[in-house]
Structure formats: C-alpha cells, structure tokens
C-alpha positions in Angstrom: -20.4 -4.1 -1.5 -21.8 -5.0 1.9 -24.8 -3.2 3.5 -22.5 -1.4 6.0 -20.3 -0.2 3.1 -23.3 1.1 1.2 -24.6 2.9 4.3 -21.3 4.6 4.9 -21.0 5.5 1.2 -24.5 7.1 1.3 -23.8 9.0 4.5 -20.5 10.3 3.3 -22.0 11.2 -0.1 -24.4 13.6 1.7 -21.4 16.0 2.2 -22.1 16.6 5.9 -25.9 16.7 5.4 -28.4 14.1 6.6 -30.0 11.2 4.8 -33.4 10.0 5.9 -34.1 6.4 7.0 -36.7 6.1 4.3 -34.3 7.2 1.6 -31.6 4.7 2.8 -34.2 2.0 3.0 -35.4 2.6 -0.6 -31.9 3.0 -2.0 -30.5 -0.1 -0.3 -33.6 -2.3 -0.7 -33.9 -3.2 3.0 -36.3 -2.2 5.8 -35.8 0.9 7.9 -35.3 -1.4 10.9 -32.5 -3.2 9.1 -30.9 0.2 8.4 -31.2 1.2 12.0 -29.7 -2.1 13.1 -26.6 -1.7 10.9 -26.1 1.9 12.0 -26.3 0.8 15.6 -23.6 -1.8 14.9 -21.4 0.9 13.2 -21.8 3.1 16.3 -20.6 0.2 18.4 -17.5 0.1 16.3 -16.7 3.7 17.1 -18.4 5.5 14.1 -20.2 8.7 15.2 -23.5 8.9 13.3 -26.1 11.4 14.5 -29.8 10.4 14.3 -32.6 12.9 14.1 -36.3 11.9 13.9 -36.9 14.7 11.4 -33.7 14.8 9.4 -32.4 11.3 9.4 -28.8 10.2 9.8 -25.7 12.3 9.6 -22.1 11.0 9.4 -19.8 12.8 11.9 -16.5 10.8 12.3 -14.8 7.5 12.0 -12.6 5.7 14.5 -8.8 5.2 13.9 -9.3 1.6 12.9 -9.1 -0.3 9.6 -12.5 -1.6 8.8 -13.1 -3.2 5.4 -16.5 -1.7 4.8 -15.3 1.8 5.7 -12.3 1.5 3.4 -14.6 0.3 0.5 -17.0 3.2 1.1 -14.1 5.7 1.0 -12.5 4.1 -2.0 -15.4 3.9 -4.4 -14.9 2.0 -7.7 -11.4 1.0 -8.9 -10.4 -0.9 -12.0 -8.6 -3.7 -10.2 -6.9 -3.0 -6.9 -9.3 -2.7 -3.9 -12.4 -4.1 -5.4 -12.3 -6.6 -2.5 -10.8 -5.6 0.9 -10.3 -7.8 4.0 -9.0 -6.7 7.4 -7.5 -9.0 10.0 -7.0 -7.9 13.6 -3.8 -10.1 13.7 -2.1 -12.4 11.3 1.4 -13.8 10.7 1.9 -11.9 7.5 -0.5 -10.5 5.0 1.6 -12.0 2.2 0.9 -15.4 3.8 -2.9 -14.8 3.7 -2.8 -13.6 0.0 -0.7 -16.6 -1.0 -3.5 -18.9 0.4 -6.1 -16.9 -1.5 -4.1 -17.0 -4.7 -3.9 -20.8 -4.5 -7.7 -20.8 -4.0 -8.1 -19.0 -7.3 -9.3 -15.7 -6.0 -9.4 -12.9 -8.6 -6.7 -10.3 -8.7 -7.2 -7.0 -6.9 -8.0 -8.3 -3.4 -6.3 -6.4 -0.6 -5.6 -7.8 2.8 -4.7 -5.5 5.7 -3.7 -6.5 9.2 -3.7 -4.3 12.3 -0.9 -6.4 13.6 1.6 -8.8 12.0 3.3 -11.3 14.2 5.8 -12.4 11.5 5.9 -9.5 9.1 8.8 -9.9 6.6 10.8 -7.7 4.3 13.2 -8.5 1.5 16.0 -11.0 1.9 14.2 -12.7 4.8 14.4 -9.7 7.1 11.8 -9.2 9.8 9.4 -6.2 9.4 8.3 -4.7 12.7 4.5 -4.3 12.5 3.1 -3.0 15.8 -0.7 -2.9 16.2 -2.7 0.1 15.2 0.3 2.3 14.2 1.0 1.5 10.5 -0.4 0.1 7.3 0.6 -3.5 6.8 -1.1 -5.0 3.7 -0.7 -7.1 0.6 -2.3 -7.1 -2.9 -2.9 -10.1 -5.2 -2.2 -9.4 -8.9 -2.3 -11.7 -11.9 -0.6 -9.5 -14.5 0.0 -10.5 -18.2 3.7 -9.9 -17.9 6.7 -12.0 -18.5 8.3 -13.2 -15.2 11.5 -11.1 -16.0 9.3 -7.9 -16.2 7.8 -8.2 -12.7 10.3 -5.6 -11.4 8.0 -3.1 -13.2 5.4 -3.7 -10.5 7.9 -2.9 -7.7 8.8 0.3 -9.5 5.2 1.2 -10.1 4.3 0.5 -6.5 7.1 2.8 -5.3 5.9 5.7 -7.5 2.3 5.2 -6.3 3.3 5.1 -2.6 5.4 8.2 -3.0 2.5 10.2 -4.7 0.0 9.0 -2.0 2.3 10.0 0.9 3.0 13.4 -0.6 -0.7 14.0 -1.3 -1.7 13.2 2.2 1.2 14.8 4.1 3.0 17.3 1.9 6.2 15.3 2.6 8.4 14.4 -0.3 9.7 10.8 0.0 12.7 9.7 -2.0 12.9 6.3 -3.6 15.8 4.0 -2.9 16.1 1.2 -5.4 14.7 -1.4 -5.4 11.9 -1.1 -2.8 12.3 1.5 -0.1 10.9 5.0 0.5 13.0 7.4 2.6 12.3 10.5 4.5 15.2 12.5 6.0 17.4 9.6 4.7 15.5 7.0 6.8 13.2 4.3 5.7 9.5 5.0 6.1 8.0 2.4 3.8 9.0 -0.8 2.0 7.7 -3.1 -0.7 8.1 -6.9 -0.9 7.3 -8.4 -4.3 6.8 -12.2 -4.3 6.2 -14.1 -7.5 4.8 -17.5 -8.6 5.6 -18.2 -12.2 6.3 -20.9 -14.8 9.1 -20.5 -17.3 7.2 -18.0 -19.5 4.0 -17.2 -17.6 3.2 -15.4 -14.3 0.7 -17.2 -12.2 0.4 -14.5 -9.6 2.3 -11.7 -7.9 2.0 -10.6 -4.2 2.8 -7.0 -3.4 3.5 -6.7 0.3 3.6 -3.1 1.6 4.5 -1.7 4.9 4.2 2.0 5.9 5.3 3.3 9.3 2.5 5.8 9.9 1.9 6.7 13.6 4.9 5.1 15.3 6.7 7.3 17.8 10.5 7.4 17.7 10.6 5.2 20.9 8.5 2.5 19.1 11.5 1.6 17.0 14.1 -0.7 18.5 17.4 1.0 19.3 19.2 -0.6 16.4 16.7 0.9 13.9 16.4 4.4 15.2 19.1 5.8 13.0 17.7 3.9 9.9 13.9 4.1 10.2 11.3 6.8 10.7 7.5 7.3 10.6 5.2 9.8 9.0 4.2 11.0 12.5 7.8 11.6 13.5 8.5 13.6 10.3 5.2 15.6 10.5 4.9 16.0 14.3 1.3 14.8 14.3 -0.7 11.7 13.8 -2.4 10.8 10.5 -5.7 9.0 9.6 -4.5 5.6 8.6 -7.7 4.9 6.7 -7.4 8.0 4.6 -3.8 7.2 3.7 -4.7 3.6 2.9 -7.4 4.6 0.5 -5.2 7.1 -1.3 -2.4 4.5 -1.6 -4.9 2.0 -3.1 -6.1 4.6 -5.6 -2.6 5.4 -6.7 -1.6 1.7 -6.9 -4.6 1.0 -9.1 -3.7 3.9 -11.4 -0.1 2.8 -11.8 -1.1 -0.9 -12.2 -3.3 0.3 -15.1 -0.4 2.2 -16.6 1.9 -0.8 -16.5 -0.8 -3.1 -17.9 -1.5 -0.6 -20.6 2.1 -0.5 -21.8 3.0 2.8 -20.2 5.8 1.6 -18.0 8.3 4.1 -19.6 6.2 7.0 -18.1 6.2 5.3 -14.7 10.0 4.7 -15.0 10.6 8.4 -15.8 8.6 9.4 -12.7 10.5 6.9 -10.6 13.9 8.2 -11.8 12.9 11.8 -11.0 12.4 10.8 -7.4 15.1 8.1 -6.9 18.0 8.8 -4.6 19.9 5.8 -6.1 20.3 7.1 -9.7 23.5 8.9 -10.3 25.1 7.5 -7.1 28.0 5.2 -6.6 26.6 2.0 -5.0 27.5 -1.4 -3.8 24.9 -4.1 -4.5 25.1 -7.5 -2.8 23.1 -10.5 -4.3 23.8 -13.6 -2.3 27.5 -14.1 -2.1 28.3 -11.7 -5.0 28.9 -8.0 -4.6 29.1 -5.5 -7.5 30.1 -1.9 -7.3 29.5 0.9 -9.8 27.4 3.9 -10.7 23.6 3.5 -10.9 22.8 5.0 -14.3 19.1 4.4 -15.1 16.2 1.9 -15.2 16.0 -0.7 -18.0 12.8 -1.2 -20.0 11.9 -4.2 -17.7 12.5 -2.2 -14.5 16.0 -3.6 -13.8 18.7 -1.2 -12.5 21.4 -0.5 -15.1 24.7 -0.3 -13.3 28.0 1.0 -14.8 30.5 -1.2 -13.0 33.9 -0.1 -11.8 35.3 -1.9 -14.8 33.2 0.1 -17.2 30.6 -2.6 -18.1 26.9 -1.9 -18.1 25.3 -4.5 -15.9 21.6 -5.2 -15.5 20.6 -5.8 -11.8 17.1 -7.0 -10.8 17.5 -7.2 -7.1 19.9 -7.1 -4.2 20.9 -5.2 -1.0 22.0 -1.7 -1.9 24.5 0.5 0.0 24.9 4.1 -1.2 28.6 4.9 -1.2 28.8 8.5 -2.4 
C-alpha cells in the first residue's frame, strides 16, 4: 500500500478524531516532513484535511474523484479482488488495459478504473457510453481454477454482488436480467462483460468488465437510449459518492468470487434466481443467426440458462441477446 493510502487509512481510522504528525511518522516509518508533504499533495487533489499544531491532522472529506490510494484506504484488505487498484483519467476500454496486464503475467485481483472510456464496449460488440466523472467503468483480472465452460458462474456471481452493493448503498432493489444486466424500473443501470482466454481444458484468465450508470442525468443518455437506460441518480433523485459505491462493489465481488472458488456456486445461483426477472418468463434468445424461444426455467450447475423450448425440449443456453416476451 502506498504512503498516501496508509495516511488516508490512518486518518479515516481515527473516526473523526485527529492523529498527530509524530504518530503518523512513527507508524509509517517516515519523517514528519514527509507526512506533511504527502498531506499537502492530498489537499491539492481536493481532500479536506485539517491541521492543528496541537492535535495533528483530521480527515474531513474527499473529492468526487476516483483515486487509487483513496479506494485502497477505504477498501482495506480483501482476499483477491482489489488488492491492487489503478485509475486512469481516460482510456479506450478498461478491458483493453486488463488484457495487456494479463499478458504481462500480473496476478489476479487487479482492478482498473477509468474516469472516461473512449471506446467502452458491452456484449455482442455494442458500444457502452462512458461519460467522464459520472459512472463506474472498471475491469477486474481473475485467474480462476474453473473449466472454461463454467465461466458463466463468474457472470452470475458478479450480478449478485453488484445487486447487493447497489441495494446496500442506495436502498434500491435492482432486478437481474440474464445474462449480464441489472435493471431499475425496467431500465438498464449496469452491465457486465465477461471476456475469456482459455485452452481446451484450462482457463488462462478472465476479464470482468463492469459499467454502472451512477450520476448520469436523464439528458446525458442519447435519445435512443432514454427508454432503455437509467442511472442511480435518476432513480434516487440525488447524486451518490462513486468512491463509496466502488468500494462496496469490490467487497461484494471479492466475497462472491470466494464463494465460487470455494465450491458454493449453488448458493450464489439461488440468490441470483431470487432476484432474476428472466426466470419464469417467456423469452426469445438470439445467438448469432439462431433464435430460440421458450420459458426460462432455472440456472444450470455451470451457470447456463435452462430454457424449456416451445417444442418442450430443455435447452442449455450460455449466452445470447434476450428479449422478454411475456
């Protein structure tokens, strides 16, 4: 953890009280002058930190920006996801950055955020609108010990984690639309893009790309999306702290990744089904040039959707473009 992250952790840990420069210096193993220099730098980034010659330093507030050291100090220790966090002001796509890191052999758990994506993407090659400073656009590198055909479990687990985090921070109750969307008022508020590199029987790495529309106004969406997309701000009527939501999402993702890795996917699947708007509905699913219709019955053990077709067959579907028909 960087010096800035350690300072922010110590100041937040004071619970609104002050921490002396001498105590920070001793705890962090640096001079008081070094502590002062780092706090001065944090102030220049928009952090409000009060300094008193008698009491020391007191944390007051953080700016509405994504700052890796701040996110790490808020998050604390996790098992895997979030042990390394990087934030870019702008990038093409956070999935692109993670893919390069994966090829470089970086350990799993690294998370890359971008304040702005210039070529954010969703499933089936669609463009994901990612305006600066208004959402959470990020990707996670995982190296799970799962068979390639079981990777759908990670999309399912990510959806349950996202749903819990959003409800915890907002009180809103998102519904899950198979395979990768979260809905509020019937409109998309978040999406998951899972990309995989694998050999025949072994996963090399998985990239979880996640987008959450946090503080977008209704007018920020293009006209063609206004009936299909929404944001947490639109649904709540107020803005949210993106950093607080980001940290809660990472905690929940880490928890559900541990559940999947530990063999507890059935419990994750039960939670997913309880909040899924697709199960029990008549749907049409298009995969490439093929379309199948039927009733979505449940999730399979590997995370695939089990569909009772219009001809009475039970078909296993691992992906596609879903339209709810009834």
